[in-house]
C-alpha positions as CSV (number, residue, x, y, z in Angstrom):
1,M,61.8,-111.5,47.4
2,K,64.8,-110.9,44.9
3,M,64.4,-114.7,44.0
4,H,60.7,-114.0,42.4
5,L,61.8,-110.9,41.1
6,R,64.6,-112.7,39.1
7,R,61.9,-115.1,38.3
8,L,59.7,-112.5,37.0
9,L,62.1,-110.5,34.9
10,S,63.2,-114.0,33.4
11,L,59.8,-114.5,32.4
12,N,58.9,-111.2,30.8
13,K,62.4,-111.6,28.6
14,S,61.4,-114.9,27.4
15,L,57.9,-113.4,26.7
16,I,59.6,-110.5,24.9
17,D,61.8,-112.5,23.4
18,R,59.4,-115.2,21.8
19,R,57.2,-112.5,20.7
20,Y,59.7,-110.1,18.5
21,F,62.1,-112.7,17.7
22,H,60.4,-116.1,16.9
23,R,57.2,-115.4,16.4
24,A,57.6,-114.5,12.8
25,S,59.6,-117.6,11.8
26,N,55.9,-119.3,12.5
27,L,54.4,-116.9,10.2
28,C,56.7,-117.8,7.4
29,E,58.4,-121.2,7.9
30,R,60.5,-122.7,4.9
31,K,62.7,-125.6,5.0
32,P,66.6,-124.5,4.1
33,E,67.6,-124.7,1.0
34,N,70.0,-127.5,-0.4
35,P,72.9,-124.9,-1.5
36,I,73.2,-127.1,-4.6
37,W,69.6,-126.7,-5.7
38,R,70.1,-122.9,-4.7
39,T,73.0,-122.3,-6.8
40,L,71.1,-123.9,-9.5
41,R,67.8,-121.7,-8.8
42,I,69.8,-118.5,-9.1
43,L,71.3,-119.3,-11.9
44,G,68.4,-120.4,-14.2
45,E,66.8,-117.2,-13.1
46,D,69.9,-115.3,-14.5
47,L,69.8,-116.9,-17.5
48,Q,66.1,-116.2,-18.3
49,F,66.7,-112.6,-17.3
50,K,69.8,-112.5,-19.9
51,R,67.8,-114.6,-22.5
52,R,65.1,-111.8,-22.7
53,A,67.9,-109.4,-22.7
54,P,65.5,-106.1,-22.1
55,K,67.1,-103.5,-24.6
56,T,65.4,-100.1,-22.8
57,P,64.9,-98.9,-19.2
58,E,61.0,-99.5,-19.8
59,E,61.4,-103.2,-20.7
60,H,64.0,-103.7,-17.6
61,V,61.5,-102.0,-15.4
62,K,58.6,-104.6,-16.9
63,L,60.8,-107.5,-16.6
64,L,62.1,-106.5,-13.0
65,N,58.3,-106.2,-11.6
66,R,57.2,-109.7,-13.2
67,Q,59.0,-111.3,-10.5
68,F,58.7,-111.3,-6.5
69,P,62.3,-110.2,-5.3
70,R,63.7,-112.8,-3.1
71,H,66.8,-110.6,-2.1
72,A,67.4,-107.1,-2.3
73,D,70.3,-105.1,-1.6
74,V,68.0,-102.2,0.3
75,V,64.9,-102.6,1.5
76,I,62.7,-99.3,2.0
77,I,59.6,-99.1,3.9
78,G,57.1,-96.5,2.6
79,G,57.1,-94.9,-0.8
80,G,56.5,-91.4,0.3
81,A,58.0,-88.5,-0.8
82,I,61.3,-89.2,1.7
83,G,60.8,-93.1,1.0
84,S,61.1,-92.5,-2.9
85,S,63.7,-90.0,-2.7
86,I,65.7,-92.3,-0.9
87,A,65.4,-95.0,-3.7
88,Y,66.1,-92.5,-6.5
89,W,69.5,-91.3,-5.0
90,L,70.5,-94.8,-4.2
91,K,69.6,-95.7,-8.1
92,Y,71.1,-92.5,-9.1
93,K,74.5,-93.2,-7.6
94,T,75.2,-96.2,-8.3
95,N,73.7,-96.4,-11.5
96,Y,71.0,-98.0,-13.4
97,D,72.8,-101.4,-13.1
98,G,73.6,-101.1,-9.6
99,I,72.3,-102.2,-6.2
100,H,68.8,-103.4,-6.0
101,V,66.5,-101.1,-4.5
102,V,62.9,-102.5,-3.3
103,V,60.2,-100.2,-1.9
104,L,57.3,-101.7,-0.2
105,D,54.0,-99.6,0.4
106,K,50.8,-100.9,1.2
107,D,49.2,-98.1,-0.8
108,T,51.0,-97.2,-4.0
109,T,48.2,-94.6,-5.2
110,F,49.6,-93.0,-2.3
111,K,46.1,-90.9,-2.1
112,K,46.3,-91.3,2.2
113,C,50.2,-90.0,2.5
114,S,51.0,-86.6,3.9
115,T,52.1,-85.4,0.5
116,A,48.5,-85.6,-1.1
117,I,47.4,-82.6,1.4
118,S,50.6,-80.8,1.6
119,M,50.5,-77.1,0.2
120,G,54.0,-77.6,-1.1
121,A,55.4,-74.9,1.3
122,L,59.2,-73.8,0.3
123,T,60.8,-71.9,2.8
124,Q,64.5,-71.7,4.5
125,Q,63.2,-69.6,7.5
126,Y,64.3,-72.3,10.2
127,S,66.2,-71.8,13.9
128,L,68.8,-74.7,12.8
129,P,71.4,-74.9,10.2
130,E,70.3,-78.3,9.1
131,N,66.8,-77.7,8.0
132,I,67.9,-74.4,6.1
133,Q,70.4,-76.5,4.2
134,L,67.7,-79.1,3.5
135,A,65.4,-76.2,2.3
136,T,67.8,-74.4,0.3
137,Y,68.8,-77.9,-1.5
138,G,65.0,-78.7,-1.9
139,A,64.6,-75.0,-3.6
140,E,67.9,-75.7,-6.1
141,F,66.4,-79.1,-6.7
142,L,63.0,-77.4,-8.0
143,R,64.5,-75.0,-9.8
144,N,66.7,-77.2,-12.0
145,S,64.1,-80.2,-12.2
146,K,63.4,-79.1,-16.1
147,R,67.3,-79.3,-16.8
148,T,67.6,-82.7,-14.6
149,F,64.7,-84.6,-15.9
150,G,63.3,-82.8,-19.0
151,D,61.1,-79.6,-20.4
152,E,58.2,-81.7,-19.9
153,I,58.6,-82.0,-16.3
154,N,56.4,-79.1,-14.4
155,I,55.8,-78.9,-11.0
156,N,54.4,-75.4,-10.8
157,F,56.9,-73.7,-8.6
158,D,55.7,-70.2,-7.8
159,P,58.3,-67.7,-6.5
160,A,55.9,-65.5,-4.9
161,G,57.9,-65.6,-1.6
162,Y,57.1,-66.3,2.0
163,L,55.9,-64.2,4.9
164,L,56.2,-65.0,8.5
165,L,54.5,-62.8,11.1
166,A,55.5,-62.5,14.9
167,S,54.0,-61.4,17.9
168,E,55.8,-59.4,20.4
169,D,56.6,-62.7,22.0
170,G,58.4,-64.5,19.1
171,A,60.2,-60.9,17.6
172,S,63.4,-61.6,19.0
173,Q,63.7,-65.3,17.8
174,L,62.7,-64.3,14.2
175,E,65.5,-61.6,14.4
176,D,68.0,-64.4,15.8
177,N,66.6,-67.1,13.0
178,I,67.2,-64.4,10.1
179,K,71.1,-63.9,11.3
180,L,71.7,-67.4,11.0
181,Q,69.8,-68.0,7.9
182,N,71.6,-64.9,6.2
183,E,74.8,-66.9,7.1
184,Y,73.8,-69.6,4.9
185,G,72.9,-68.0,2.1
186,T,69.4,-66.6,2.2
187,I,68.2,-63.4,1.1
188,N,65.2,-62.7,4.1
189,I,64.6,-59.1,5.0
190,L,63.1,-57.8,8.2
191,L,59.8,-55.9,7.9
192,S,58.4,-53.6,10.7
193,P,54.3,-53.5,10.5
194,Q,54.6,-50.3,8.7
195,Q,56.5,-51.9,6.1
196,I,54.4,-54.9,5.9
197,K,51.5,-52.6,5.4
198,K,52.8,-50.7,2.8
199,R,53.9,-54.0,0.4
200,F,50.5,-55.6,1.6
201,P,47.8,-53.9,2.5
202,Y,44.9,-56.1,2.8
203,L,46.8,-57.2,5.9
204,D,46.0,-56.4,9.4
205,V,49.2,-56.1,11.3
206,T,48.3,-54.2,14.4
207,D,49.3,-57.1,16.6
208,V,52.3,-58.2,14.7
209,A,55.5,-57.1,16.1
210,I,57.5,-57.7,13.3
211,G,58.0,-59.9,10.1
212,C,60.5,-62.2,7.8
213,L,59.9,-61.9,4.1
214,G,61.9,-64.6,1.6
215,L,62.8,-62.9,-1.2
216,E,64.4,-65.9,-3.2
217,R,63.8,-69.6,-3.5
218,E,60.7,-69.0,-1.4
219,G,57.3,-69.8,-2.5
220,W,55.1,-72.9,-3.2
221,F,55.1,-75.8,-5.4
222,N,52.6,-78.9,-6.8
223,A,53.6,-81.0,-4.0
224,W,51.7,-84.2,-5.7
225,D,53.7,-83.6,-9.0
226,M,57.0,-83.6,-6.9
227,L,56.3,-86.8,-5.5
228,T,55.1,-88.3,-8.9
229,L,58.4,-87.4,-10.2
230,I,61.0,-88.3,-7.7
231,R,59.1,-91.6,-7.5
232,S,58.7,-92.1,-11.6
233,N,62.3,-91.2,-11.6
234,A,63.6,-94.1,-9.0
235,I,61.2,-96.4,-11.0
236,K,63.1,-95.5,-14.1
237,L,66.4,-95.9,-12.7
238,G,65.4,-99.5,-11.6
239,A,63.6,-99.4,-8.2
240,Q,61.3,-101.8,-7.6
241,Y,57.9,-100.8,-6.0
242,I,56.0,-103.9,-4.3
243,N,51.9,-102.9,-2.9
244,A,52.6,-105.0,-0.1
245,E,52.5,-104.8,4.1
246,A,55.7,-105.1,6.3
247,I,54.4,-108.0,8.9
248,E,57.4,-108.6,10.8
249,F,61.3,-109.0,10.7
250,L,63.1,-112.3,11.1
251,F,66.2,-112.7,13.5
252,E,69.6,-114.6,14.1
253,E,71.6,-114.7,16.7
254,K,75.3,-113.4,15.4
255,K,77.8,-114.9,17.8
256,D,80.4,-113.3,15.7
257,I,79.2,-109.6,16.5
258,M,80.0,-107.8,19.4
259,V,78.0,-104.4,20.0
260,E,79.1,-102.7,23.2
261,G,76.7,-102.1,25.7
262,V,74.4,-105.0,24.7
263,E,74.7,-107.7,27.2
264,G,74.4,-111.5,25.3
265,Y,74.6,-112.5,22.0
266,Y,73.8,-109.5,19.0
267,Q,70.1,-110.1,17.7
268,G,70.4,-109.2,14.1
269,T,68.0,-109.1,11.2
270,N,68.4,-109.1,7.2
271,Q,65.0,-110.8,6.4
272,I,61.4,-109.3,6.4
273,V,58.0,-111.1,6.3
274,V,55.7,-109.1,3.9
275,K,51.8,-109.8,2.9
276,L,50.8,-108.9,-0.6
277,P,47.0,-107.9,-1.2
278,N,44.8,-110.6,-1.8
279,E,47.2,-113.2,-0.9
280,E,46.8,-115.4,2.1
281,D,50.6,-116.6,2.8
282,Y,53.4,-114.8,3.4
283,R,56.7,-114.0,1.7
284,T,60.6,-113.1,2.5
285,I,62.7,-110.8,1.4
286,E,66.4,-111.0,2.4
287,F,68.1,-107.5,2.2
288,A,71.6,-106.0,3.1
289,Y,69.8,-102.7,4.4
290,C,66.8,-101.7,5.7
291,I,65.2,-98.2,5.7
292,I,62.0,-97.3,8.0
293,A,60.5,-94.2,6.0
294,A,56.8,-95.1,6.8
295,G,55.8,-91.7,7.8
296,H,53.4,-91.7,10.1
297,E,53.6,-95.5,10.8
298,S,57.4,-95.6,11.5
299,T,56.8,-96.2,15.3
300,E,54.5,-99.3,14.4
301,V,57.0,-100.7,11.7
302,S,59.7,-100.2,14.3
303,K,58.1,-102.2,16.7
304,L,58.3,-105.2,14.7
305,A,62.1,-104.8,15.1
306,G,61.9,-104.5,18.9
307,I,62.5,-100.8,18.8
308,G,61.0,-99.6,21.8
309,I,60.1,-103.2,23.3
310,K,63.7,-104.9,23.8
311,P,65.6,-103.9,26.9
312,G,69.2,-101.6,26.5
313,M,69.7,-99.9,23.4
314,L,66.2,-100.7,21.8
315,S,64.6,-99.7,25.1
316,I,63.9,-96.0,23.5
317,P,61.0,-96.1,21.4
318,L,60.8,-94.3,17.9
319,P,58.8,-90.8,19.2
320,I,56.6,-90.7,15.6
321,E,53.1,-89.6,16.4
322,K,50.3,-89.6,14.0
323,R,48.9,-86.1,13.6
324,Q,46.1,-84.4,11.2
325,R,46.0,-81.5,9.0
326,Y,43.6,-79.7,7.6
327,V,43.5,-77.7,4.2
328,Y,40.7,-75.7,3.1
329,S,39.9,-74.0,-0.2
330,F,37.8,-70.8,-0.4
331,D,37.0,-67.7,-2.7
332,C,37.4,-64.0,-1.9
333,K,35.1,-62.2,-4.2
334,E,35.6,-58.5,-2.7
335,H,38.8,-56.6,-1.9
336,V,40.7,-59.7,-3.5
337,P,44.6,-59.7,-2.2
338,S,46.9,-58.6,-5.1
339,I,48.5,-61.7,-7.0
340,N,52.0,-60.7,-5.6
341,T,51.0,-62.2,-2.3
342,P,53.5,-64.5,-0.9
343,M,52.3,-67.6,1.2
344,I,51.7,-66.2,5.0
345,E,52.2,-68.0,8.1
346,D,50.8,-66.4,11.0
347,Y,51.7,-66.8,14.4
348,S,48.3,-68.4,15.6
349,G,49.5,-71.4,13.8
350,I,47.4,-71.0,10.3
351,Y,48.8,-70.4,6.8
352,F,47.6,-69.4,3.4
353,R,48.4,-68.7,0.0
354,R,46.9,-68.0,-3.3
355,E,45.4,-71.3,-5.9
356,G,45.8,-69.2,-9.4
357,L,45.4,-65.9,-10.1
358,A,41.6,-65.3,-9.6
359,G,40.4,-65.4,-6.1
360,T,40.3,-68.6,-5.0
361,F,42.9,-69.2,-1.5
362,L,44.0,-72.2,0.5
363,V,44.6,-72.3,4.2
364,G,45.9,-74.7,5.8
365,A,46.1,-75.8,10.1
366,S,47.6,-78.8,12.0
367,P,45.7,-78.1,15.4
368,H,47.3,-79.2,18.6
369,P,46.2,-82.5,19.4
370,D,43.5,-81.0,22.1
371,F,41.5,-79.5,19.1
372,T,41.5,-81.6,16.7
373,P,37.7,-82.1,15.4
374,P,36.3,-85.3,17.1
375,S,36.0,-87.0,13.5
376,D,37.0,-86.2,9.6
377,T,33.2,-86.0,8.7
378,E,32.6,-83.1,6.7
379,E,30.2,-81.3,9.4
380,D,33.0,-81.5,11.8
381,K,35.8,-80.1,9.4
382,S,33.1,-77.1,8.8
383,K,32.8,-76.7,12.4
384,F,36.6,-76.7,13.2
385,F,36.9,-74.0,10.1
386,N,34.2,-72.0,11.3
387,E,35.1,-71.9,14.9
388,M,39.1,-72.0,14.8
389,V,40.5,-71.5,11.2
390,L,38.4,-68.6,10.4
391,P,38.6,-66.2,13.0
392,C,42.6,-66.0,12.6
393,L,42.3,-65.7,9.1
394,S,39.9,-62.9,9.0
395,R,41.6,-60.8,11.9
396,R,44.4,-61.2,9.5
397,V,42.8,-60.6,6.2
398,P,39.5,-58.6,6.8
399,A,38.5,-59.2,3.3
400,F,38.2,-63.3,4.3
401,K,35.5,-62.2,6.9
402,D,32.5,-63.6,5.3
403,V,34.3,-66.3,2.8
404,Q,32.6,-69.6,2.0
405,V,34.5,-73.1,2.0
406,T,34.4,-74.5,-1.6
407,G,36.6,-77.8,-0.7
408,T,38.2,-79.5,2.4
409,W,41.0,-81.8,2.6
410,S,42.5,-83.9,5.6
411,G,45.1,-86.4,6.0
412,P,47.8,-87.6,8.6
413,Y,51.3,-86.5,9.1
414,D,54.1,-87.7,10.9
415,Y,55.4,-85.7,13.9
416,N,58.5,-86.2,16.2
417,V,57.1,-85.7,19.8
418,F,60.7,-85.6,21.3
419,D,61.4,-82.0,19.2
420,G,59.4,-81.8,16.0
421,N,62.3,-82.7,13.9
422,G,63.1,-85.5,11.6
423,I,65.6,-88.4,12.7
424,V,67.7,-89.5,10.0
425,G,70.4,-92.2,10.1
426,P,71.2,-95.6,11.5
427,H,69.7,-97.1,14.5
428,P,72.5,-97.7,17.2
429,Y,71.7,-101.0,17.9
430,Y,71.3,-102.6,14.4
431,I,74.3,-102.3,11.9
432,N,71.8,-102.6,8.5
433,M,68.6,-100.7,9.9
434,Y,68.3,-96.8,9.1
435,L,65.6,-94.4,9.8
436,A,64.2,-91.5,7.9
437,T,60.9,-90.0,9.6
438,G,59.5,-87.7,11.7
439,F,59.7,-84.4,9.4
440,S,56.5,-82.9,10.2
441,N,55.1,-80.3,7.7
442,Q,58.6,-80.1,6.2
443,G,58.9,-83.5,4.8
444,I,58.1,-82.7,1.2
445,Q,60.6,-80.1,0.6
446,Q,63.0,-81.8,2.7
447,A,62.8,-85.0,0.6
448,P,65.5,-84.4,-1.8
449,G,67.8,-83.4,0.6
450,V,67.2,-86.4,2.9
451,G,67.1,-88.9,0.2
452,R,70.6,-87.8,-1.1
453,A,71.8,-87.9,2.9
454,V,70.6,-91.4,3.5
455,A,71.9,-92.5,0.0
456,E,75.2,-90.8,0.9
457,M,75.5,-93.1,4.1
458,I,75.0,-96.4,2.4
459,V,77.1,-96.1,-0.6
460,D,79.6,-93.5,0.6
461,G,79.9,-94.4,4.3
462,G,78.7,-91.1,5.4
463,F,77.7,-87.5,5.1
464,K,79.3,-85.8,2.1
465,T,77.0,-82.7,1.4
466,I,74.9,-81.9,4.5
467,D,76.0,-83.0,7.7
468,L,72.8,-84.5,9.4
469,T,74.7,-86.1,12.4
470,R,72.7,-84.0,14.9
471,L,69.1,-85.3,13.6
472,G,70.1,-89.0,14.3
473,F,68.7,-91.5,16.8
474,D,71.5,-91.0,19.3
475,R,69.6,-87.9,20.7
476,L,67.0,-89.5,22.1
477,I,69.6,-91.9,24.2
478,V,71.4,-88.8,25.2
479,D,68.1,-86.7,25.4
480,K,69.5,-83.9,23.7
481,P,66.6,-82.4,21.5
482,M,67.3,-80.5,18.5
483,Y,64.1,-78.2,18.6
484,Q,63.2,-76.4,15.7
485,L,61.9,-73.2,17.4
486,R,58.4,-72.0,16.6
487,I,57.8,-68.1,16.0
488,A,54.8,-67.3,18.3
């Protein structure tokens, strides 16, 4: 019996090894390049580059994007808000002629990324110091955007505030949260139901126990403009964006590297196989560091590296799940809430805000998977609004009782099913692979701080401004979740 078991385990191990460490070599076989010819080729490419001598950053970007990169210092998989922020800060910290950063994304229009349907909420009302600090830095980044990037920049930041409502069940947690937030310099105040009603008479607060109103650095902004700003400035600083899909990693045994707790030789990777649109052949890029920042697709990308597949430290999967978010616009024609209406998050799970100064509003919902509409058709989205969203919305604002939807948007976002928080930092097995994913609804406002933090790890060797150590992958191994406590 033991002999059969050993044979089965051996067979299983060989199949896994073959699948995840050798299949890629068949996708993109190439003969080893003669060292002399390789040297001459690189010198020739350098001479061509110098001969054309780009005089402006714009000319340098055009020249850079004409050539597919054979090598990169850092490859970032995912060009959304998180990936682009990492690219920006890496180039910012190493100047224009610094490290070569390549960003891979299957959809360079970014119309399907989570930012496209984000309502751009900005709040510091969290239960973890890391999230409070990331949100605070995100607010400062937005507030100083014109000073940093020029007067023509406009991300439409509206500092109308953020009001979080709690029931009796969530009141004590909300009180604890605000004490922690105030320790980090936030200016949030607790309001009784009577105080809420006095400030915002259009709200029905009969079932509300307490509320927290953010008075400074809270409100909302245009998320799409934020993504465009970060991405365009990463490109201006020399980051190279490529419309390509990550297909596989190429692996090599590193007999000179010993990893504690790992049996046998270390299997390292410094090459990624990619597929470009309308091309049958595969290409490879050699890298010094690889960063997985692919949002809700991060788990699938991580499997290409054997994460969640191989034994030992690689046996723990990346717990990122694809969730759906819904946003609706509607017009309120009678008893319109005042223009000082903040973004309001209800304990039922919905959140809404004004859109402009007239009677147009946006309402968002991230439903539990058990209540997600069966399809993404307009009929199912409308049914979800009428049956799930509108009852909560009209209970909180009676004037919204008979509103009609004027527009609907839906799309995926990345959710960390382990504890609901982002995963930032190196993978414990790979010495050159980092993760930055799982930020749920907080991604767009945390992007500036997360990008700076990852750049610090690579360039400076560790966190320098906000310590995100507790948000690392290691917490999955030791089973120590970092819950962002939801207010009920």
